[in-house]
C-alpha positions as CSV (number, residue, x, y, z in Angstrom):
1,M,32.4,-40.7,-0.3
2,L,35.7,-41.9,2.0
3,Q,37.2,-44.9,1.9
4,T,36.4,-46.3,5.6
5,H,37.3,-50.0,5.6
6,S,38.9,-51.5,9.0
7,S,42.0,-52.6,9.6
8,G,44.5,-53.3,12.0
9,N,45.7,-50.2,12.6
10,S,42.7,-49.6,14.8
11,T,44.0,-50.8,17.4
12,L,47.5,-49.2,17.6
13,A,49.0,-48.4,21.1
14,P,48.2,-44.9,22.2
15,A,52.6,-44.2,22.1
16,D,52.4,-45.7,18.7
17,V,49.4,-42.9,17.5
18,Q,51.2,-40.3,19.1
19,G,54.3,-41.3,17.0
20,L,52.5,-41.8,13.5
21,L,51.1,-38.2,14.6
22,C,54.3,-36.9,15.3
23,E,56.0,-38.4,11.9
24,Y,53.0,-37.5,9.9
25,A,53.4,-33.6,10.8
26,R,56.7,-33.5,9.5
27,S,56.7,-35.9,6.4
28,R,52.5,-35.5,5.5
29,D,52.9,-39.2,4.1
30,P,49.7,-39.7,2.8
31,R,50.0,-43.5,4.0
32,L,50.2,-42.2,7.3
33,R,47.0,-40.3,7.3
34,E,45.0,-43.2,6.4
35,R,46.6,-45.2,9.1
36,L,45.8,-42.5,11.6
37,V,41.9,-42.1,10.4
38,H,41.8,-46.1,10.7
39,A,43.6,-45.6,14.4
40,H,40.3,-43.3,14.9
41,E,37.6,-44.5,13.4
42,R,35.6,-45.4,16.6
43,M,36.0,-42.1,18.0
44,V,34.4,-40.8,14.8
45,R,31.7,-43.5,14.8
46,Y,31.0,-42.6,18.4
47,L,30.6,-38.9,17.9
48,A,28.3,-38.9,14.9
49,G,26.1,-41.7,16.6
50,R,25.1,-38.8,19.3
51,F,23.3,-37.2,16.5
52,G,20.8,-40.4,15.7
53,H,19.4,-39.6,12.2
54,A,18.6,-36.0,13.0
55,A,17.3,-33.8,10.4
56,G,16.5,-36.8,7.8
57,T,20.0,-37.7,7.9
58,T,21.6,-41.1,7.4
59,S,24.4,-42.3,10.2
60,E,26.6,-42.9,7.5
61,D,26.4,-39.0,6.0
62,L,27.6,-37.9,10.0
63,I,30.0,-40.6,9.9
64,Q,31.6,-39.0,6.4
65,V,31.3,-36.0,7.2
66,G,32.9,-36.9,10.8
67,Y,36.0,-38.3,8.7
68,I,36.2,-34.9,6.8
69,G,36.6,-33.6,10.5
70,L,39.2,-36.5,11.9
71,I,41.4,-35.9,8.5
72,A,41.2,-31.9,9.1
73,A,42.2,-32.7,12.6
74,I,45.7,-34.7,11.9
75,D,46.4,-32.3,9.0
76,R,46.1,-29.2,11.6
77,Y,47.3,-31.1,14.7
78,D,50.5,-30.0,15.8
79,P,52.0,-32.1,18.4
80,S,54.8,-29.8,19.9
81,K,52.0,-27.8,21.3
82,G,51.5,-30.3,24.1
83,V,48.3,-30.5,23.4
84,S,46.2,-34.4,23.0
85,F,45.6,-35.1,19.9
86,V,41.8,-36.3,20.9
87,T,41.1,-33.0,22.8
88,Y,41.9,-31.4,19.9
89,A,40.2,-33.5,17.0
90,V,36.5,-34.4,19.3
91,P,35.3,-30.7,18.7
92,T,36.8,-30.2,15.0
93,I,35.1,-33.3,14.1
94,L,31.5,-32.0,16.0
95,G,32.2,-28.9,14.3
96,E,32.2,-30.1,10.9
97,I,29.1,-32.3,11.7
98,K,27.3,-28.9,12.8
99,R,27.9,-27.1,10.1
100,Y,26.7,-30.4,7.8
101,F,23.5,-29.6,9.5
102,R,23.9,-25.9,8.8
103,D,24.7,-26.5,5.0
104,Q,21.9,-28.8,4.4
105,T,18.9,-27.1,5.3
106,W,17.4,-25.0,2.6
107,G,16.2,-22.5,4.5
108,L,19.3,-21.1,5.0
109,K,20.5,-21.0,1.1
110,A,17.2,-19.7,-0.5
111,P,16.4,-16.0,-0.3
112,R,14.6,-14.4,2.7
113,R,11.3,-13.3,0.5
114,L,10.8,-16.8,-1.3
115,R,11.5,-18.2,2.3
116,E,8.8,-15.9,3.7
117,L,6.3,-16.6,1.1
118,G,7.2,-20.3,1.6
119,L,6.3,-20.0,5.2
120,A,3.0,-17.9,4.2
121,L,1.2,-20.3,2.0
122,R,-0.4,-22.0,5.0
123,R,-2.0,-19.3,6.1
124,I,-2.7,-17.8,2.6
125,R,-4.4,-20.9,1.3
126,E,-6.4,-21.2,4.9
127,E,-7.9,-17.6,4.3
128,L,-8.8,-18.7,0.8
129,E,-10.3,-21.4,1.4
130,Q,-12.6,-19.9,4.1
131,R,-13.8,-17.1,2.1
132,L,-13.9,-19.1,-1.4
133,G,-15.4,-22.0,0.2
134,R,-13.4,-24.4,-2.0
135,P,-9.5,-24.8,-2.7
136,P,-7.8,-21.8,-3.9
137,T,-6.5,-22.2,-7.3
138,V,-2.9,-21.3,-8.3
139,S,-3.2,-17.4,-9.7
140,E,-6.2,-16.8,-7.1
141,M,-3.1,-17.5,-4.3
142,A,-0.6,-15.9,-6.3
143,A,-3.1,-12.6,-6.5
144,A,-3.3,-13.1,-2.2
145,A,0.3,-13.3,-2.2
146,K,0.7,-9.9,-4.6
147,V,3.5,-12.4,-5.9
148,P,3.8,-13.7,-10.1
149,E,2.4,-17.4,-10.2
150,E,6.1,-18.0,-11.4
151,R,7.2,-17.0,-7.8
152,L,4.7,-19.1,-6.0
153,L,5.4,-21.8,-7.6
154,Q,8.5,-21.8,-6.6
155,A,7.6,-21.2,-2.9
156,M,5.6,-24.2,-3.4
157,D,8.2,-26.4,-4.7
158,L,10.6,-25.4,-1.7
159,D,7.7,-25.9,0.8
160,R,7.2,-29.4,-0.1
161,V,10.9,-30.0,-0.5
162,Y,11.7,-28.8,3.0
163,Q,10.5,-30.8,6.0
164,P,12.2,-29.2,9.3
165,A,12.6,-31.4,12.0
166,S,11.2,-30.3,15.3
167,L,13.1,-30.2,18.1
168,D,10.6,-33.3,20.2
169,A,11.1,-35.2,17.2
170,Q,12.3,-38.9,18.4
171,L,16.0,-39.9,17.2
172,T,17.0,-43.0,16.4
173,D,19.3,-45.4,16.1
174,E,20.9,-48.2,13.3
175,T,18.5,-50.6,14.8
176,G,15.5,-48.0,14.3
177,S,15.2,-48.0,18.4
178,E,14.5,-44.4,19.5
179,K,16.9,-42.8,21.5
180,A,15.6,-39.4,22.5
181,T,14.4,-36.2,21.3
182,A,16.6,-33.8,19.1
183,W,16.3,-31.4,21.7
184,E,17.9,-33.6,24.2
185,A,20.6,-34.6,21.4
186,I,21.7,-32.3,20.3
187,G,23.9,-29.2,22.0
188,D,22.8,-31.5,25.3
189,E,26.1,-32.3,27.8
190,D,26.8,-36.1,26.7
191,P,28.0,-37.7,29.8
192,Q,30.1,-40.1,27.5
193,M,32.3,-37.0,27.3
194,A,33.8,-37.8,30.4
195,R,35.0,-41.3,29.6
196,I,36.7,-39.4,26.7
197,E,38.3,-37.4,29.1
198,E,38.8,-40.1,31.7
199,R,40.7,-42.5,28.7
200,E,43.4,-39.7,27.7
201,A,44.2,-39.0,31.3
202,L,44.8,-42.6,31.3
203,R,46.8,-42.8,28.3
204,R,49.3,-40.2,29.6
205,A,49.3,-41.5,32.7
206,V,50.8,-45.0,31.1
207,E,53.4,-43.3,29.0
208,R,54.6,-42.3,32.2
209,L,55.6,-45.8,33.0
210,D,59.0,-47.4,32.3
211,N,58.7,-49.8,29.3
212,R,58.2,-52.5,30.5
213,Q,55.9,-51.8,32.4
214,R,53.5,-50.1,29.9
215,Q,53.9,-53.5,28.3
216,I,52.2,-55.4,30.8
217,I,49.5,-53.0,31.2
218,W,48.8,-53.3,27.5
219,L,49.1,-57.2,27.5
220,R,47.0,-57.4,30.5
221,F,44.4,-54.6,29.7
222,Y,44.0,-54.2,26.4
223,E,44.7,-57.6,25.3
224,E,43.7,-59.2,28.1
225,L,45.8,-61.6,28.5
226,S,46.2,-63.5,31.7
227,Q,49.3,-62.9,34.1
228,A,50.6,-66.8,32.7
229,E,50.5,-66.1,28.9
230,V,51.8,-62.4,29.7
231,A,54.8,-64.3,31.4
232,R,55.3,-66.5,28.3
233,R,55.2,-63.8,25.7
234,M,57.5,-61.7,27.7
235,G,59.9,-64.8,28.9
236,I,59.3,-63.6,32.3
237,S,58.5,-65.9,35.5
238,Q,54.3,-65.2,36.3
239,M,55.5,-63.6,39.7
240,H,58.1,-61.2,38.3
241,V,54.8,-59.9,35.9
242,S,52.3,-59.7,39.2
243,R,54.9,-57.8,40.7
244,L,55.4,-55.8,37.8
245,E,51.6,-55.2,37.4
246,R,50.9,-54.2,40.8
247,Q,54.0,-51.6,40.5
248,A,52.5,-50.0,37.4
249,L,49.2,-50.1,38.6
250,T,50.2,-48.4,42.3
251,K,51.8,-45.5,39.8
252,L,48.8,-45.1,37.6
253,R,46.8,-44.5,40.9
254,L,49.1,-42.0,41.7
255,L,49.7,-40.4,38.7
256,L,45.7,-40.6,38.1
257,S,45.3,-39.3,41.3
258,A,47.6,-35.9,41.7
């Protein structure tokens, strides 16, 4: 299982994250990759949380699979292509989670004839009960299905362990509260995805500010310091901080509306 302990790296500034991605693409240093994994921990947990506990999985299972997708995205990402990492990583992580759902369903792995026999068991049993007036024996069911008893028992075992998830089944979060049905959660357009795109647009806009403006935006809105605290941190007057903040916000509005 992947080790995903929280660390201070999860609060890296966007520019620092991009710098780590560029450096990792050049050096392939596993220590840098570990820092990048920690930096995107919240994104992985958010994407895994979209699926609730569908198909009998646990949130921790999906988070672990999400980390596998994240590592694959980090390894394949090419900063020189000009595509933001978040834009590249999100479909990679979601694809890994969806493959996990596909591979965990025995019906996709069991032989087709055995699967069909398992699906027919209930009908065969009901028909025999009506005709015999009692529950049928294994040999009677095998004779009705025209298969050896061993084959029938294999199908019965599979039928016991396979519990298909209904699209109307209620999904729950980690607290046990119902979130939505599987039909609503899987394959549906998530309004929160728009927020990821908006944050990515904001990140690109912030990177176009000069160093001092970018520092003020980070301290004011990410670290949530007051103007007075920023002034003390940067060694300038509060009035100067206020002026630089107004300039930075005006420039961000123009960049985001372009």
